[in-house]
C-alpha positions as a printed NumPy array, in Angstrom:
array([[-29.042,  59.016, -13.828],
       [-31.873,  56.587, -15.071],
       [-35.34 ,  56.672, -13.513],
       [-34.989,  53.387, -11.453],
       [-31.402,  53.969, -10.214],
       [-33.054,  57.655,  -9.309],
       [-35.898,  56.325,  -7.341],
       [-33.285,  53.853,  -5.631],
       [-31.602,  56.47 ,  -4.202],
       [-34.322,  59.297,  -3.156],
       [-35.835,  55.743,  -1.466],
       [-32.468,  54.62 ,   0.425],
       [-31.658,  58.37 ,   1.8  ],
       [-35.315,  59.124,   2.675],
       [-35.392,  55.7  ,   4.433],
       [-31.786,  56.22 ,   6.115],
       [-32.68 ,  60.153,   7.409],
       [-35.783,  58.813,   8.42 ],
       [-33.988,  56.591,  11.046],
       [-31.428,  58.795,  11.816],
       [-34.594,  61.667,  12.45 ],
       [-36.199,  58.524,  15.274],
       [-35.919,  59.211,  18.475],
       [-33.292,  57.435,  20.962],
       [-36.08 ,  57.762,  23.51 ],
       [-38.334,  55.258,  21.999],
       [-38.263,  51.397,  22.16 ],
       [-34.245,  50.245,  21.561],
       [-35.323,  46.786,  19.876],
       [-37.879,  48.425,  17.486],
       [-35.257,  50.727,  16.187],
       [-32.836,  47.981,  15.802],
       [-35.117,  46.681,  13.018],
       [-35.761,  49.662,  11.4  ],
       [-32.131,  50.455,  11.337],
       [-31.378,  46.55 ,  10.243],
       [-33.785,  47.108,   7.323],
       [-32.532,  50.651,   6.299],
       [-28.838,  49.074,   6.005],
       [-30.635,  45.744,   3.996],
       [-31.964,  48.683,   1.823],
       [-28.527,  50.728,   1.462],
       [-26.775,  47.183,   0.251],
       [-29.352,  46.09 ,  -2.034],
       [-29.339,  48.653,  -3.767],
       [-25.496,  49.611,  -3.606],
       [-25.122,  48.37 ,  -7.211],
       [-27.455,  50.923,  -8.872],
       [-27.271,  53.791,  -6.359],
       [-24.814,  57.16 ,  -7.093],
       [-22.062,  55.993,  -4.386],
       [-22.234,  59.866,  -2.796],
       [-25.923,  59.422,  -2.166],
       [-25.446,  55.912,  -0.14 ],
       [-22.318,  57.711,   1.748],
       [-24.25 ,  60.411,   2.56 ],
       [-27.5  ,  57.755,   3.26 ],
       [-25.237,  55.921,   5.674],
       [-24.358,  58.995,   7.648],
       [-27.453,  58.808,  10.284],
       [-27.111,  55.282,  10.483],
       [-23.926,  54.821,  11.86 ],
       [-24.244,  57.576,  14.103],
       [-27.516,  55.738,  15.101],
       [-26.075,  52.301,  15.531],
       [-23.414,  53.785,  17.428],
       [-24.851,  56.106,  19.895],
       [-27.837,  54.029,  20.865],
       [-26.524,  51.338,  23.005],
       [-25.193,  54.223,  25.061],
       [-28.233,  56.317,  25.082],
       [-30.408,  52.879,  26.358],
       [-27.572,  51.383,  29.003],
       [-27.995,  48.254,  27.   ],
       [-26.2  ,  45.   ,  28.181],
       [-25.68 ,  41.409,  27.364],
       [-26.951,  40.31 ,  24.279],
       [-28.687,  43.72 ,  23.014],
       [-25.669,  45.102,  23.436],
       [-23.842,  42.723,  20.995],
       [-26.787,  43.133,  18.57 ],
       [-26.193,  46.924,  18.256],
       [-22.475,  45.964,  17.878],
       [-22.172,  43.7  ,  15.445],
       [-25.128,  46.159,  13.352],
       [-22.757,  49.433,  13.978],
       [-19.94 ,  46.607,  12.346],
       [-21.884,  45.853,   9.424],
       [-22.802,  49.362,   8.983],
       [-19.015,  50.931,   9.136],
       [-18.093,  47.798,   6.873],
       [-20.878,  49.479,   4.321],
       [-19.555,  52.558,   4.351],
       [-16.087,  51.51 ,   4.324],
       [-17.294,  49.788,   1.04 ],
       [-18.421,  53.34 ,  -0.236],
       [-15.46 ,  55.299,   0.904],
       [-12.856,  52.572,  -0.972],
       [-14.889,  52.56 ,  -3.885],
       [-15.21 ,  56.51 ,  -4.335],
       [-11.269,  56.562,  -3.893],
       [-11.036,  57.968,   0.311],
       [ -8.242,  54.848,   0.998],
       [ -7.704,  56.499,   4.331],
       [-10.925,  56.856,   5.582],
       [-11.988,  53.202,   4.124],
       [ -9.145,  51.977,   5.884],
       [-10.041,  53.328,   9.424],
       [-13.88 ,  52.193,   8.621],
       [-12.748,  48.57 ,   7.907],
       [-10.282,  48.184,  11.036],
       [-12.923,  49.279,  13.63 ],
       [-15.491,  47.673,  11.908],
       [-13.287,  44.594,  12.346],
       [-12.635,  45.302,  15.616],
       [-16.163,  45.181,  16.73 ],
       [-17.682,  42.283,  14.676],
       [-14.88 ,  40.369,  16.028],
       [-16.086,  41.779,  19.751],
       [-19.873,  40.835,  19.207],
       [-18.753,  37.131,  18.017],
       [-19.394,  37.219,  14.413],
       [-16.317,  36.082,  12.734],
       [-17.375,  36.249,   9.172],
       [-18.285,  40.122,   9.195],
       [-15.024,  40.617,  10.827],
       [-13.281,  38.539,   8.015],
       [-15.587,  40.498,   4.934],
       [-13.919,  43.933,   6.801],
       [-10.378,  42.444,   6.936],
       [-10.511,  41.347,   3.56 ],
       [-11.675,  44.844,   2.251],
       [ -8.495,  46.222,   4.209],
       [ -6.383,  43.924,   2.766],
       [ -7.116,  45.095,  -0.926],
       [ -5.86 ,  48.315,   0.044],
       [ -2.779,  46.826,   1.302],
       [ -1.941,  44.453,  -1.654],
       [ -1.405,  47.393,  -3.874],
       [  1.577,  48.345,  -1.495],
       [  2.635,  45.134,  -0.39 ],
       [  0.969,  41.549,  -1.521],
       [  2.47 ,  39.424,   1.113],
       [  0.75 ,  42.322,   3.616],
       [ -2.472,  41.2  ,   2.198],
       [ -1.625,  38.123,   1.777],
       [ -0.98 ,  38.078,   5.748],
       [ -4.415,  39.913,   6.809],
       [ -6.163,  37.417,   4.381],
       [ -5.408,  34.451,   6.393],
       [ -6.564,  36.207,   9.708],
       [ -9.45 ,  36.725,   7.692],
       [ -9.966,  32.866,   6.782],
       [ -9.228,  31.54 ,  10.108],
       [-11.829,  33.875,  11.401],
       [-14.782,  33.443,   8.643],
       [-15.356,  29.449,   8.507],
       [-17.003,  28.296,   6.221],
       [-19.115,  30.766,   5.024],
       [-19.353,  32.869,   1.774],
       [-16.531,  35.158,   3.154],
       [-14.402,  32.445,   3.214],
       [-14.959,  31.975,  -0.467],
       [-14.552,  35.623,  -1.065],
       [-11.399,  35.854,   0.415],
       [ -9.599,  32.887,  -1.555],
       [-11.127,  34.137,  -4.793],
       [-10.937,  38.268,  -4.23 ],
       [ -8.283,  39.068,  -2.103],
       [ -5.792,  35.888,  -2.115],
       [ -5.599,  35.585,  -6.025],
       [ -5.561,  39.342,  -6.512],
       [ -2.463,  38.834,  -4.327],
       [ -0.602,  36.173,  -5.861],
       [ -1.381,  37.401,  -9.06 ],
       [  0.364,  40.974,  -8.199],
       [  3.231,  39.13 ,  -7.592],
       [  3.165,  36.831, -11.034],
       [  2.718,  33.956,  -8.344],
       [  0.354,  31.967, -11.456],
       [  0.345,  28.688,  -9.157],
       [ -0.79 ,  30.678,  -6.162],
       [ -3.508,  32.128,  -8.467],
       [ -4.642,  28.474,  -9.386],
       [ -4.485,  27.013,  -6.44 ],
       [ -6.584,  29.825,  -4.735],
       [ -9.275,  29.697,  -7.729],
       [ -9.586,  25.88 ,  -7.043],
       [ -9.941,  26.192,  -2.789],
       [-12.862,  29.446,  -3.923],
       [-14.683,  27.161,  -5.797],
       [-14.127,  24.087,  -3.453],
       [-15.99 ,  26.468,  -0.809],
       [-18.634,  27.834,  -2.656],
       [-19.806,  23.912,  -3.582],
       [-20.44 ,  23.503,   0.256],
       [-22.903,  26.658,   0.697],
       [-26.299,  26.683,  -0.472],
       [-28.05 ,  29.205,  -2.836],
       [-29.1  ,  31.447,  -0.045],
       [-25.192,  32.053,   0.859],
       [-24.85 ,  33.057,  -3.234],
       [-27.371,  36.126,  -2.575],
       [-27.42 ,  38.901,  -5.484],
       [-24.524,  39.463,  -7.535],
       [-22.205,  42.513,  -6.387],
       [-22.013,  44.39 ,  -3.107],
       [-23.076,  42.564,   0.054],
       [-22.276,  41.657,   3.544],
       [-23.166,  38.042,   4.339],
       [-23.461,  36.579,   0.752],
       [-20.957,  36.254,  -2.156],
       [-22.4  ,  35.109,  -5.913],
       [-20.739,  32.568,  -7.802],
       [-20.659,  35.781, -10.65 ],
       [-18.846,  37.969,  -7.905],
       [-16.025,  35.079,  -7.691],
       [-16.03 ,  34.5  , -11.74 ],
       [-15.347,  37.871, -12.416],
       [-12.386,  37.561,  -9.734],
       [-10.841,  34.231, -11.04 ],
       [-10.547,  35.767, -14.369],
       [ -9.481,  39.111, -13.47 ],
       [ -6.494,  37.112, -11.653],
       [ -5.915,  34.703, -14.439],
       [ -5.622,  37.26 , -16.659],
       [ -2.953,  39.227, -14.314],
       [ -0.797,  36.33 , -14.449],
       [ -1.089,  36.036, -18.47 ],
       [ -3.614,  32.624, -18.523],
       [ -6.479,  35.323, -20.533],
       [ -7.473,  31.749, -22.248],
       [ -7.831,  30.046, -18.653],
       [-10.08 ,  33.288, -17.53 ],
       [-12.257,  33.127, -20.622],
       [-14.659,  30.425, -19.017],
       [-14.969,  32.348, -15.772],
       [-15.934,  35.759, -17.719],
       [-18.428,  33.731, -19.836],
       [-19.984,  32.331, -16.529],
       [-20.262,  36.094, -14.985],
       [-21.656,  37.238, -17.841],
       [-24.257,  34.634, -18.071],
       [-25.269,  35.284, -14.517],
       [-25.509,  38.856, -14.233],
       [-27.399,  38.657, -17.591],
       [-30.43 ,  40.925, -16.606],
       [-30.015,  41.283, -13.584],
       [-30.162,  45.467, -13.264],
       [-26.758,  45.163, -11.028],
       [-25.394,  48.092, -12.71 ],
       [-22.194,  48.192, -11.005],
       [-21.849,  44.431, -11.012],
       [-22.021,  44.729, -15.131],
       [-19.321,  47.718, -15.373],
       [-16.952,  45.088, -13.692],
       [-17.906,  42.443, -15.816],
       [-17.309,  44.454, -19.   ],
       [-13.792,  46.386, -17.673],
       [-12.488,  42.535, -17.082],
       [-13.794,  41.661, -20.606],
       [-12.168,  44.607, -21.823],
       [ -8.633,  43.487, -20.352],
       [ -8.847,  39.954, -21.43 ],
       [ -9.703,  40.963, -24.902],
       [ -5.874,  42.821, -24.827],
       [ -3.92 ,  40.028, -22.812],
       [ -4.447,  37.33 , -25.21 ],
       [ -1.828,  35.744, -27.609],
       [ -3.461,  38.083, -30.049],
       [ -5.047,  41.215, -28.529],
       [ -8.005,  42.782, -29.906],
       [ -8.099,  46.486, -29.659],
       [-11.737,  47.073, -31.14 ],
       [-13.375,  44.43 , -28.66 ],
       [-11.841,  46.106, -25.436],
       [-12.912,  49.212, -27.005],
       [-16.535,  48.202, -27.211],
       [-16.756,  46.627, -23.721],
       [-15.023,  49.294, -22.494],
       [-17.235,  52.214, -23.771],
       [-20.357,  49.986, -22.286],
       [-18.931,  50.502, -19.235],
       [-18.411,  54.157, -19.04 ],
       [-21.755,  54.595, -20.742],
       [-23.353,  52.247, -17.924],
       [-21.947,  54.603, -15.308],
       [-22.476,  57.947, -16.36 ],
       [-25.044,  58.008, -13.918],
       [-22.72 ,  56.315, -11.099],
       [-19.415,  57.824, -11.922],
       [-17.038,  56.412,  -9.578],
       [-13.364,  56.554,  -9.616],
       [-12.046,  53.136,  -9.424],
       [-13.381,  52.772, -12.73 ],
       [-12.026,  55.715, -13.91 ],
       [ -8.436,  54.096, -12.637],
       [ -9.437,  50.841, -14.356],
       [-10.046,  52.794, -18.005],
       [ -6.658,  54.308, -17.903],
       [ -5.015,  50.93 , -16.835],
       [ -6.923,  49.413, -19.766],
       [ -5.844,  52.393, -22.131],
       [ -2.657,  51.781, -21.238],
       [ -2.389,  47.815, -21.814],
       [ -3.915,  48.581, -25.197],
       [ -1.325,  51.067, -26.255],
       [  1.271,  48.576, -25.082],
       [  0.147,  45.79 , -27.047],
       [ -1.512,  47.049, -30.241],
       [  0.147,  50.56 , -29.945],
       [ -2.805,  52.575, -29.836],
       [ -4.815,  53.53 , -26.481],
       [ -8.348,  54.176, -25.576],
       [ -7.994,  57.94 , -25.473],
       [-11.413,  59.088, -26.145],
       [-12.63 ,  56.961, -22.735],
       [ -9.681,  58.41 , -20.383],
       [-10.852,  61.638, -21.287],
       [-14.34 ,  60.902, -20.714],
       [-13.546,  59.631, -17.493],
       [-11.099,  62.22 , -16.146],
       [-13.585,  64.411, -14.561],
       [-13.838,  61.001, -12.233],
       [-10.836,  61.33 , -10.621],
       [-11.102,  65.014,  -9.455],
       [-14.317,  65.369,  -7.693],
       [-13.789,  66.991,  -4.438],
       [-14.455,  64.354,  -1.853],
       [-13.289,  64.98 ,   1.272],
       [-13.006,  61.568,   3.603],
       [-13.485,  62.177,   7.583],
       [-10.538,  62.309,   9.735],
       [-10.478,  58.724,  11.395],
       [ -8.483,  57.036,  14.146],
       [ -4.413,  57.008,  13.288],
       [ -3.584,  53.246,  12.375],
       [ -0.352,  52.228,  13.797],
       [  2.477,  51.379,  11.12 ],
       [  3.471,  47.972,   9.947],
       [  6.909,  46.546,  10.309],
       [  6.724,  46.23 ,   6.356],
       [  6.345,  50.062,   6.158],
       [  2.671,  49.341,   5.006],
       [ -0.247,  51.144,   7.411],
       [ -1.176,  48.   ,   9.575],
       [ -5.01 ,  47.466,  10.11 ],
       [ -6.198,  47.808,  14.255],
       [ -5.959,  44.36 ,  15.571],
       [ -3.62 ,  42.897,  13.595],
       [  0.014,  42.401,  14.053],
       [  1.459,  42.141,  10.708],
       [  5.438,  40.424,  11.431],
       [  8.064,  39.967,   8.922],
       [  8.493,  36.693,  10.377],
       [  7.184,  34.032,  12.843],
       [  3.572,  33.242,  14.203],
       [  0.539,  34.643,  12.192],
       [ -0.758,  37.904,  12.661],
       [ -3.56 ,  38.166,  15.225],
       [ -6.916,  39.628,  15.54 ],
       [ -7.316,  40.19 ,  19.383],
       [-10.777,  40.086,  20.818],
       [-10.892,  43.42 ,  22.898],
       [-12.94 ,  43.366,  26.33 ],
       [-15.898,  45.929,  26.147],
       [-17.719,  46.78 ,  29.012],
       [-21.074,  45.885,  27.913]])
């Protein structure tokens, strides 16, 4: 792990552990500020910190944000503020679990976060948790993913999360079914939403809870367009993403762009295996200090595409990332989710329907 990455891991872990060790008998307002600052630090360091370190560091923060309201018998606005904070922490924990391949844990956390955020009156945060849930459903049923995305879009308002839903969730779901017009329409709608936002809404490239960078949108659009065979249309988006992340130091984001460039190089009318191998090799090298199951699987997908289109896969990179698939990652047991009518696990609070009315996210009545 690089010195900078290691330093950030230590800072995040130490900061969140300190929050976890704080007495619940102190001032709840001051503790809330400390927890919020710790969460911001974890989010800011997400792209450069080892995922297992981030997951471990979030544990005390998640526990504290869950227990403080009861310990202090909070009511009204104070209770809602803590509920929203707990929802934000749980959303971050769900993202970490998803990136580590712990999809059952990630789904349970995303469901819980969406319910809490909606109850706290934070539509965009609830929508962000649902967007993550939709991404987990998409491989099994793109149709269900689109239904969840529809719910999320309606509660997101005009926000960075709405652009994320159109650009990352809807485009990928349409791409999974080969719906090229649907992909293009979602791409256009996502950029239209981005144009209505301000610079503060863009934040930094990579993982975030409240912002969505044009670099992330460009990457998502490129990935979807490449999937439906429009690699030439994807190229300008990839170029924009690369320009926006240049010198950012956001390792996870750089890795994602490199892998998208590798896949696009193979998806063009005349595939270029050497170009693809170069991009994928850069991604793997950058991830040596931050190995992730999602990247190992993506390397295999790109290698299979290289074999299909050029007759030669990326065997060396597959071998290098194979250990990343077999780490011993134990997910926490989470609440059981109701089965959707499509036979796919449905998120808590979303009634997935085969036909008729749209799915809904009910607002639970919690005693405050």
